[in-house]
C-alpha positions as CSV (number, residue, x, y, z in Angstrom):
1,X,52.1,99.1,138.6
2,X,51.6,102.3,136.2
3,X,55.4,102.1,135.9
4,X,55.6,98.7,134.7
5,X,53.3,98.6,132.7
6,X,55.1,98.2,128.7
7,X,53.0,99.5,126.1
8,X,55.0,99.1,122.2
9,X,53.3,102.1,120.1
10,X,49.3,101.5,119.1
11,X,49.7,97.4,120.2
12,X,48.1,97.6,124.0
13,X,50.2,96.6,127.4
14,X,49.4,93.0,128.6
15,X,49.8,92.2,132.3
16,X,48.9,89.5,134.8
17,X,47.6,89.2,138.3
18,X,48.0,86.5,140.9
19,X,46.1,87.3,144.6
20,X,45.3,84.9,147.3
21,X,43.2,86.3,150.0
22,X,41.7,85.0,153.7
23,X,39.6,86.4,156.0
24,X,37.5,85.1,159.1
25,X,35.4,86.9,161.6
26,X,33.6,85.9,165.4
27,X,29.7,86.1,164.8
28,X,27.4,87.2,168.2
29,X,25.9,84.2,167.8
30,X,28.5,82.5,168.8
31,X,30.3,81.1,165.1
32,X,32.6,81.8,162.8
33,X,32.7,83.0,159.2
34,X,35.5,82.1,156.9
35,X,36.7,82.2,153.7
36,X,39.8,81.9,150.7
37,X,39.4,83.3,146.9
38,X,42.4,83.0,144.6
39,X,42.3,85.1,141.7
40,X,43.7,85.3,138.7
41,X,43.3,88.0,135.8
42,X,44.7,89.6,132.7
43,X,44.4,93.8,132.1
44,X,44.9,95.0,128.7
45,X,44.9,98.5,127.6
46,X,46.5,101.8,126.5
47,X,48.5,104.7,128.4
48,X,47.4,108.5,127.1
49,X,50.0,110.9,129.0
50,X,49.1,109.6,132.5
51,X,46.0,107.9,131.7
52,X,45.8,104.2,131.6
53,X,42.6,102.6,129.7
54,X,42.1,99.0,130.5
55,X,39.6,96.2,130.4
56,X,39.8,93.5,132.5
57,X,39.4,89.5,132.9
58,X,39.4,87.2,135.9
59,X,38.9,83.8,137.3
60,X,38.4,83.0,141.0
61,X,37.2,80.2,143.9
62,X,37.1,79.7,147.3
63,X,35.0,78.4,149.6
64,X,33.0,79.6,152.5
65,X,32.2,78.3,155.8
66,X,30.3,78.9,158.0
67,X,29.4,77.8,162.2
68,X,27.0,78.5,164.8
69,X,26.1,76.5,167.8
70,X,25.1,72.8,165.9
71,X,25.5,74.1,162.1
72,X,27.8,74.1,159.9
73,X,27.7,75.6,156.4
74,X,30.2,75.7,153.4
75,X,29.8,77.8,150.1
76,X,31.5,79.5,147.4
77,X,30.6,82.5,144.6
78,X,28.0,82.3,142.0
79,X,29.8,83.1,139.4
80,X,33.3,82.8,139.3
81,X,34.6,85.2,137.0
82,X,34.3,89.3,136.3
83,X,34.5,90.5,132.9
84,X,34.7,94.9,132.9
85,X,37.1,98.0,133.0
86,X,38.6,101.1,134.3
87,X,40.7,104.1,134.1
88,X,43.8,104.8,136.3
89,X,45.8,107.9,136.5
90,X,49.3,108.5,137.6
91,X,49.5,111.7,139.6
92,X,52.9,112.1,140.4
93,X,52.9,109.9,143.8
94,X,49.0,109.4,143.7
95,X,47.5,106.9,141.2
96,X,43.3,106.9,141.0
97,X,41.1,104.6,139.8
98,X,38.2,103.5,139.2
99,X,37.0,100.4,137.7
100,X,33.4,99.1,136.9
101,X,32.7,95.1,136.6
102,X,28.9,94.6,134.3
103,X,29.6,90.2,133.6
104,X,29.8,88.0,136.3
105,X,30.2,89.2,140.5
106,X,29.6,92.6,139.5
107,X,31.0,95.4,140.9
108,X,32.5,98.5,141.2
109,X,35.1,100.4,142.8
110,X,37.1,103.2,142.9
111,X,39.8,105.2,145.0
112,X,43.5,106.8,145.6
113,X,46.8,105.7,146.4
114,X,50.2,107.2,147.3
115,X,53.1,105.7,146.9
116,X,56.3,105.7,149.4
């Protein structure tokens, strides 16, 4: 994504994202848990050399289904938004990133990836 980011001089770039995901797992009790999630977001920031500093806002939602013998529950996320920021660094074919989200669905994530 760093190569696709377009920034015009001192003006920050703007990038949108869309993700649809799902999961399902069997429980030791004989039941299952499954979920679906639709996530839409926007990032805005600046590239300074190989680094990209950004703020992010995302909205999402999706149900969680839990079943056990004789019982069935449906739930959802407590918060349906995220506000945070991060940094990504292009290291040739490698990209390292770290992101913190202190508002809404709170989280911290970091990683490194290799482009093939």
